[in-house]
C-alpha positions as CSV (number, residue, x, y, z in Angstrom):
1,M,2.2,-11.5,-1.0
2,M,2.6,-7.8,-0.9
3,T,2.4,-7.2,-4.6
4,F,-0.1,-4.4,-4.0
5,L,2.9,-2.3,-2.9
6,E,4.6,-2.7,-6.3
7,R,2.6,0.2,-7.8
8,W,3.9,2.5,-5.1
9,Q,7.5,1.6,-5.6
10,P,8.5,4.8,-7.6
11,H,6.7,6.9,-4.9
12,C,8.5,5.1,-2.0
13,L,11.8,5.5,-3.8
14,A,11.1,9.2,-4.2
15,A,10.2,9.5,-0.5
16,L,13.5,7.8,0.4
17,R,15.4,10.2,-1.9
18,I,13.7,13.3,-0.5
19,V,13.9,12.4,3.2
20,A,17.5,11.4,2.9
21,A,18.3,14.6,1.0
22,L,16.6,16.8,3.6
23,L,18.5,15.1,6.4
24,F,21.8,15.4,4.5
25,I,21.3,19.1,3.7
26,E,20.8,19.7,7.5
27,H,24.4,18.3,8.0
28,G,25.8,20.7,5.4
29,T,23.9,23.8,6.7
30,S,25.1,23.0,10.2
31,K,28.7,22.9,9.0
32,L,28.6,26.0,6.8
33,W,26.0,28.2,8.4
34,G,25.8,27.0,12.0
35,W,22.2,26.1,11.7
36,P,21.1,24.0,13.4
37,Y,23.9,24.5,15.8
38,V,26.0,21.4,16.6
39,D,28.9,21.9,19.0
40,G,32.2,21.3,17.2
41,L,30.7,21.1,13.8
42,S,29.1,24.5,13.3
43,N,30.7,27.6,11.6
44,L,33.8,25.8,10.4
45,P,36.6,27.7,8.9
46,P,36.4,27.9,5.1
47,F,38.3,25.5,2.8
48,T,38.9,22.9,5.6
49,L,38.0,19.3,5.1
50,F,34.8,19.5,7.1
51,W,33.8,22.8,5.4
52,T,34.3,21.1,2.0
53,A,32.2,18.2,3.2
54,G,29.5,20.7,4.1
55,V,29.6,22.2,0.6
56,I,29.3,18.7,-0.9
57,E,26.4,17.9,1.4
58,I,24.4,21.0,0.6
59,V,25.0,20.9,-3.2
60,G,24.5,17.1,-3.4
61,G,21.6,17.2,-1.1
62,V,19.8,19.8,-3.1
63,L,20.5,17.8,-6.3
64,L,19.0,14.7,-4.7
65,L,16.0,16.7,-3.3
66,L,15.2,17.9,-6.8
67,G,16.0,14.6,-8.4
68,L,18.5,16.3,-10.7
69,F,21.5,14.3,-11.8
70,T,20.4,11.8,-9.2
71,R,22.7,8.9,-10.0
72,P,26.0,10.7,-10.2
73,A,25.2,12.9,-7.2
74,A,24.1,10.0,-5.1
75,F,27.3,8.1,-6.1
76,I,29.5,11.0,-5.0
77,L,27.6,11.4,-1.8
78,S,27.9,7.6,-1.1
79,G,31.7,7.9,-1.5
80,E,31.8,11.0,0.8
81,M,30.1,9.0,3.5
82,A,32.4,6.0,3.1
83,V,35.4,8.4,3.5
84,A,33.7,10.0,6.5
85,Y,33.2,6.7,8.2
86,F,36.7,5.4,7.6
87,M,38.5,8.7,8.4
88,E,36.4,9.9,11.4
89,H,34.4,7.0,12.9
90,L,36.3,3.7,12.5
91,P,39.5,5.0,14.2
92,I,37.4,5.7,17.4
93,D,36.1,2.1,17.7
94,F,35.3,-0.9,15.5
95,F,31.6,-0.9,16.4
96,P,29.4,1.7,14.8
97,I,27.2,2.0,17.8
98,R,30.2,3.1,19.9
99,N,31.9,5.3,17.2
100,Q,28.7,7.1,16.2
101,G,29.1,5.8,12.6
102,D,25.5,4.5,12.1
103,A,24.4,7.6,10.2
104,P,27.4,7.7,7.8
105,I,27.0,3.9,7.1
106,L,23.2,4.3,6.4
107,F,23.7,7.4,4.3
108,C,26.4,5.6,2.3
109,F,24.2,2.6,1.4
110,V,21.1,4.7,0.8
111,F,23.0,6.9,-1.6
112,L,24.6,3.8,-3.2
113,Y,21.1,2.4,-3.7
114,L,19.8,5.7,-5.2
115,A,22.8,5.7,-7.6
116,A,21.7,2.3,-8.8
117,A,17.9,2.7,-8.7
118,G,17.5,6.2,-9.9
119,P,15.3,9.0,-8.5
120,G,11.9,7.4,-8.5
121,A,8.8,9.7,-9.0
122,F,8.7,13.4,-8.6
123,S,12.1,14.2,-10.1
124,L,13.6,16.6,-12.6
125,D,15.5,13.7,-14.1
126,G,12.1,12.1,-14.9
127,L,10.8,15.3,-16.4
128,R,14.0,15.7,-18.5
129,R,13.7,12.0,-19.7
130,A,10.0,12.5,-20.5
131,Q,10.7,15.7,-22.5
132,A,13.6,14.1,-24.4
133,S,11.4,11.1,-25.4
134,A,8.6,13.5,-26.5
135,D,11.1,15.5,-28.6
136,S,12.3,12.5,-30.5
């Protein structure tokens, strides 16, 4: 019925990857650099658990944004979000709407999907793959 959308699948996948990466980078910059400022999460002391999460979020987010090493980066980020949910949100309450765990759950499954599906269009992984096939 909606087969006309099939030709846009790589572009929609890329849009999902890019938007998720930008949102995720924002979480990391808030933790490491205090921008945008979030009370209780900004300007964390170095080498703490949350600071390390911020480093992972920035590095992994940039890799996803560029579509570079997309599958392994997305898999690691998916795991980080699963750990974040079970360590920080689930102990507060069982229901995600009450424990503010909606975002980590969504990030976890979006990243898991990207790990399985790949980067889509507009990625450095795609350029590397095209160059490798042209060289052989």
